[in-house]
N, C-alpha and C positions, 0 to 999 in steps of 0.2 A: 539930215544925212550929209556928210561931207561930200561936196561935188566930185572931187578927184577920186574919192573912194568909190563912189557910185559908178563912175566910168570904168575904174579898174575892175570892180566886181563884175560888170557886164562883159568886159573883155575876157575875164577868166572863164566865164560860162561859155562864151562864144567859141573860144579856142578849145575848150574841153569837148564841146559837142562836135567840133570839126574833126577832131582826132589828129594827133601830130605824129608823124613818122619818127621812128627811133631805131637805135641799134639795141637789140635785146641781149642781155648777158646774165649769166649766173651771178649770184651775190658772192660766190667764193672769190676771195681776193686773187687767187692764182689765175682765175679765168677772166678777170677784168683787164681792159686795155690801159694798164698803168705805165706811166713814164717814170714815176718815183714811188717807192713804198717804204714804209717803216712800221714796225710793230711796237706797241706799248702796252703796259699793264696799268689800267686805271686804278684809282683809289678804292673802287668797289670790287676789285679783283678781276674785272673784265679784261680779257686780252683782245686787243683790237688792232687792225692793220689800216694804216692810212694809204690811200691810193690817189695819186694825182692823175686824173683821167686824161687820156690822149684824145678821147672823143666822148660824146654823150652816150650813156647807156640806160637801158630800161630794166628796172628790177621790181618785180611784183606790181607791174603796171604803172610805176612812177618813173619818170625820166629825170635823170640826174646829169649834171655837167660840172666840170671843174675839179671836184674831189669827192671822195667817199671815205667814210670810216666803216669798216666791216668787222664784226666780232668773229670769234673762232667757231661760232655755229653758223656762219654765213649770213647773219642778219645785218642789214644796214642800220647803223646806229646814228650816223650823222652824215648829212650831205646837202649839197646845194641844188635846188630844182633848176633844171634846164628848160622846163615848160610848166605852165599852170597844172596843178594837180589837186585832186580831192583826196585827202587822207583823213580817215576817221570822221567823215562828214564835214571837215574843214576845207573850204575852197581857198587854196593858197596860190599866190602869183609866182611866176618864174623869178628866180634869183633869191627866193626864200631859203634861208639856212635852217634845215629841219633836224631836230634831234628826236630819236625814238628809243623806247625802252627795249629791253631784251626780248619782250613778248611782242614787239612790233607796234605798240601803241604810240601815238604822237605824244611827246613830252613837252617840248617847247620849240618856238620858232623865232628867228630874227627876221622880221619882214623887211623887204626892200623899201617900203614906203607905206603910207596910210592905206589900210586895207579893211574892208568890211568883213567882220567875223561875227556870225550869229546876230547880225543887225547892229553891231557896234563898230565905230570907226577906230581901229586900233593903230597906234603909231608904229612906225618902223624906221629903218635907216640906221646902219651901223649896229653896234651891240649895246646901245643905251636902253633900248626898249625890248624886253623879252616878253613875248606873248606865250603864256603857259596854258596847258590843257590838263583836264582830268583824265584818268585811265580810260574812261568811257568815251573819250574824244570830245567832250563838251569843253567850252571855253572856261578857263580858270582865272587868268589874269590878263587884263587889257589896259594899256596906257592910252586912254581915250584922247582923240584929237579934237573933241568938241564936247561941250556940255550936253547932257542927255538925261531925260527923265526915264528911269528904269524902275519898273514895279511901283510907279507912283512916287518915286523918290528923285528929287532933282540932284543929279550927280555932276560934279565939275570935271572939266578936262584934266589931263595929267599935268599940265604945266611943263616946265623944262626939267629934265631929269637931274641935271647938275645943280639946279637951284632948289632941290627938294621936291621934285615931282611926286605925284601921288597916283597910285594905281587904282583901278576898280576891279573888285574880286567877285567871282561867281561860284555858286555851288554846282555840284555835278548834275543837278536837275535843271540848270539854267537860271535859277532864281538868283537875285542879287544877294551877295554875301556881305560886302562892305564897300563904301565909297565915301568921298568927302563932299559935303553939300555945296552946291553952286550958289545957293541963296537960302535965305531963312525959310524954314519948313515947319509946318504944324502937323502934329499927329496926336490923336486922342486928347486934344485940348492943350498940349504942351508945344511950345515953339522953340525950335533949335536954330542957333545962329549959323549964318554962312560960314563955311570952313570947318564945321563940326564933322568928325569922322563917325559914321554910323555903321552898325553891324547887325546882321539878321541871321536867323537860323534858316535851314532849307525850306521851311514852310512860310517864311516871310515875317516871323515874329522877331521883335527887336531883342538884341542881346546886350547892347550898350549904345550910348549916345542917344539913340531914339527910344 
């Protein structure tokens, strides 16, 4: 486990249990304390309003700060967390930029730094590393900060994004979907070289590579 990620994960749990005061507001853009607004129609037809927040607000138990995007049904579609939050079973640190579907499910997150998600150290910082989730809230894509053995498979870290970094992918049941080998690996009598991209079905059966 990455040491900084472990400390960060502990801090998230401690703060969540302590309970953080907030200003509660409706998700309707007109009711939010906005200093600036603008409305756009996205490529999927969604009409959403951007709100630059004058102060933090709490919507559906999640505290946001800085900005929000709210669709015409009053659902938060994108925002930056002002405090740690648990969304669809994912414990996320403050300053995470969270995107949600029209049904409210978490879609992807830009983490402020390395964060433990379902036992995996996922990189963050800026918009280079997008951590994605399945509709059921389970982790889908992690840019790992360290090598890790997952389901018996030695998976390498993501490396640097701009130098051809590699993600580690998961199925909706939490099983490994694909990764790049961190070392030579043997399965069913066959040995695969370090750097091979291996893929598996939701039950762990090999699809390619392995």
